[in-house]
Each structure stands twice: as C-alpha cells, then as structure tokens.
C-alpha positions as a LaTeX table, in Angstrom:
\begin{tabular}{lrrr}
\hline
Residue & $x$ (\AA) & $y$ (\AA) & $z$ (\AA) \\
\hline
Unk1 & 0.01 & $-0.02$ & $-0.04$ \\
Unk2 & 1.17 & 3.55 & $-0.58$ \\
Unk3 & 1.46 & 6.15 & 2.03 \\
Unk4 & $-1.65$ & 7.96 & 0.80 \\
Unk5 & $-3.82$ & 5.01 & 1.14 \\
Unk6 & $-2.54$ & 4.40 & 4.61 \\
Unk7 & $-3.20$ & 7.90 & 5.65 \\
Unk8 & $-6.80$ & 7.76 & 4.10 \\
Unk9 & $-7.50$ & 4.50 & 5.95 \\
Unk10 & $-6.37$ & 5.96 & 9.31 \\
Unk11 & $-8.40$ & 9.08 & 8.95 \\
Unk12 & $-11.45$ & 6.95 & 8.15 \\
Unk13 & $-10.85$ & 4.68 & 11.14 \\
Unk14 & $-10.12$ & 7.61 & 13.42 \\
Unk15 & $-13.42$ & 9.38 & 12.31 \\
Unk16 & $-15.37$ & 6.18 & 13.22 \\
Unk17 & $-13.78$ & 5.81 & 16.67 \\
Unk18 & $-14.78$ & 7.52 & 19.91 \\
Unk19 & $-12.81$ & 10.52 & 21.38 \\
Unk20 & $-10.93$ & 8.36 & 23.75 \\
Unk21 & $-9.59$ & 5.98 & 21.15 \\
Unk22 & $-8.67$ & 9.03 & 19.02 \\
Unk23 & $-6.61$ & 10.23 & 21.89 \\
Unk24 & $-4.79$ & 6.95 & 22.33 \\
Unk25 & $-4.28$ & 6.76 & 18.58 \\
Unk26 & $-2.77$ & 10.14 & 18.44 \\
Unk27 & $-0.47$ & 9.44 & 21.31 \\
Unk28 & 0.83 & 6.27 & 19.75 \\
Unk29 & 1.53 & 8.09 & 16.41 \\
Unk30 & 3.53 & 10.85 & 17.99 \\
Unk31 & 5.83 & 8.81 & 20.30 \\
Unk32 & 8.21 & 7.28 & 17.75 \\
Unk33 & 11.26 & 6.30 & 19.91 \\
Unk34 & 13.38 & 5.34 & 16.82 \\
Unk35 & 13.87 & 8.93 & 15.70 \\
Unk36 & 15.89 & 10.16 & 18.68 \\
Unk37 & 18.05 & 7.16 & 18.56 \\
Unk38 & 19.07 & 7.80 & 14.99 \\
Unk39 & 20.01 & 11.40 & 15.79 \\
Unk40 & 22.04 & 10.27 & 18.86 \\
Unk41 & 23.77 & 7.64 & 16.85 \\
Unk42 & 24.76 & 10.12 & 14.14 \\
Unk43 & 26.12 & 12.46 & 16.81 \\
Unk44 & 27.95 & 9.54 & 18.26 \\
Unk45 & 29.41 & 8.57 & 14.78 \\
Unk46 & 30.32 & 12.10 & 14.02 \\
Unk47 & 32.14 & 12.62 & 17.34 \\
Unk48 & 33.80 & 9.23 & 16.74 \\
Unk49 & 35.10 & 10.32 & 13.28 \\
Unk50 & 36.22 & 13.68 & 14.69 \\
Unk51 & 38.08 & 11.87 & 17.57 \\
Unk52 & 39.71 & 9.61 & 15.03 \\
Unk53 & 40.82 & 12.40 & 12.86 \\
Unk54 & 42.14 & 14.44 & 15.70 \\
Unk55 & 44.10 & 11.34 & 16.92 \\
Unk56 & 45.72 & 11.03 & 13.28 \\
Unk57 & 46.49 & 14.74 & 13.37 \\
Unk58 & 48.31 & 14.54 & 16.55 \\
Unk59 & 50.23 & 11.46 & 15.74 \\
Unk60 & 51.13 & 13.12 & 12.41 \\
Unk61 & 52.33 & 16.19 & 14.13 \\
Unk62 & 54.43 & 14.18 & 16.59 \\
Unk63 & 56.03 & 12.07 & 13.76 \\
Unk64 & 56.85 & 15.13 & 11.93 \\
Unk65 & 58.55 & 16.71 & 14.73 \\
Unk66 & 60.57 & 13.55 & 15.36 \\
Unk67 & 61.63 & 13.49 & 11.76 \\
Unk68 & 62.64 & 17.14 & 11.82 \\
Unk69 & 64.62 & 16.48 & 14.97 \\
Unk70 & 66.52 & 13.58 & 13.34 \\
Unk71 & 67.27 & 15.68 & 10.22 \\
Unk72 & 68.49 & 18.40 & 12.52 \\
Unk73 & 70.82 & 15.95 & 14.39 \\
Unk74 & 72.15 & 14.68 & 11.03 \\
Unk75 & 72.92 & 18.28 & 9.92 \\
Unk76 & 74.52 & 19.12 & 13.25 \\
Unk77 & 76.95 & 16.13 & 13.10 \\
Unk78 & 77.78 & 17.08 & 9.52 \\
Unk79 & 78.43 & 20.76 & 10.58 \\
Unk80 & 80.49 & 19.66 & 13.41 \\
Unk81 & 82.75 & 17.48 & 11.18 \\
Unk82 & 83.28 & 20.39 & 8.67 \\
Unk83 & 84.04 & 22.70 & 11.50 \\
Unk84 & 86.60 & 20.36 & 12.97 \\
Unk85 & 88.22 & 19.91 & 9.58 \\
Unk86 & 88.54 & 23.69 & 9.22 \\
Unk87 & 90.04 & 23.98 & 12.69 \\
Unk88 & 92.61 & 21.26 & 11.80 \\
Unk89 & 93.48 & 22.98 & 8.61 \\
Unk90 & 93.99 & 26.26 & 10.27 \\
Unk91 & 96.09 & 24.55 & 12.92 \\
Unk92 & 98.45 & 23.12 & 10.18 \\
Unk93 & 98.52 & 26.51 & 8.48 \\
Unk94 & 99.64 & 28.03 & 11.71 \\
Unk95 & 102.24 & 25.44 & 12.22 \\
Unk96 & 103.61 & 25.94 & 8.74 \\
Unk97 & 103.95 & 29.72 & 8.89 \\
Unk98 & 106.96 & 29.79 & 11.15 \\
Unk99 & 108.66 & 27.48 & 8.62 \\
Unk100 & 107.68 & 29.65 & 5.83 \\
Unk101 & 108.76 & 32.69 & 7.76 \\
Unk102 & 112.27 & 31.26 & 8.35 \\
Unk103 & 112.55 & 30.41 & 4.61 \\
Unk104 & 111.51 & 33.90 & 3.75 \\
Unk105 & 114.06 & 35.41 & 6.17 \\
Unk106 & 116.82 & 33.22 & 4.90 \\
Unk107 & 115.97 & 34.13 & 1.27 \\
Unk108 & 115.68 & 37.77 & 2.17 \\
Unk109 & 119.11 & 37.64 & 3.85 \\
Unk110 & 120.47 & 35.86 & 0.60 \\
Unk111 & 119.04 & 38.78 & $-1.44$ \\
Unk112 & 120.40 & 41.42 & 0.78 \\
Unk113 & 123.85 & 39.87 & 0.72 \\
Unk114 & 123.65 & 39.51 & $-3.22$ \\
Unk115 & 122.53 & 43.12 & $-3.44$ \\
Unk116 & 125.29 & 44.38 & $-1.10$ \\
Unk117 & 127.99 & 42.31 & $-3.32$ \\
Unk118 & 126.48 & 43.88 & $-6.41$ \\
Unk119 & 126.72 & 47.31 & $-4.81$ \\
Unk120 & 130.12 & 47.00 & $-3.82$ \\
Unk121 & 131.29 & 45.77 & $-7.14$ \\
Unk122 & 130.03 & 48.75 & $-8.95$ \\
Unk123 & 132.50 & 51.42 & $-7.70$ \\
\hline
\end{tabular}
C-alpha cells in the first residue's frame, strides 16, 4: 500500500472511533522512539570520526617533529665534522707559517747579501 492509502485509512478509522480511542491513537503516532536514537547515533558517529581524525592529526604532528629532529641531528653532526676539519686545517697552516717565515727570512738575507755584493762591485 502506498502512504496516501494508509493515511486515508487511518483518517477513516479515526473518524469512526470515539474520542478516547482517538486520543490513544494520536499518542501512539506521536511517540516514535526510533527517531531520537538515530540522531543520537549520528552524533555519536560524528564525534567518533572527529576523535579519530584528531588522533591522526596529533600522531602526524608528533612524527613530523621527530623526523625534523632527526634531520637536525644529522645536519648538526655534519656541520661539526666540517668545523673540526677547518680547525685542523687552520692549525696546520699556523704550524707551517713559522717554517715559511724562516724560509722567507733566509731568502731575504740572501737577496740582501747579493745586493750588497753587487753594490760593492760597482765602484
């Protein structure tokens, strides 16, 4: 039966019944307990999905922070190694400069002596 036929039959039966049965019939039609349960279930489902989504957001945030920290540690160790290499290179250069200075002084003295000899030879 279609919905219109059901409505027409209910109206016909209600018109034939007494006022007391009409009151009972109207109460039984208005109290439908399945409707509030469905809205409660949808609220529960929605809150479940929101909670599920928020948990994934928090887990994603924590994993992102952890990966960023690991990348920072790798970069730090790489920079420390480069810094130590530069310090060692500077120390080697510093150790080499006295040797270079001594060589330059000896060469300078040789040039001065050679120039003095040439100067003395001219007159």
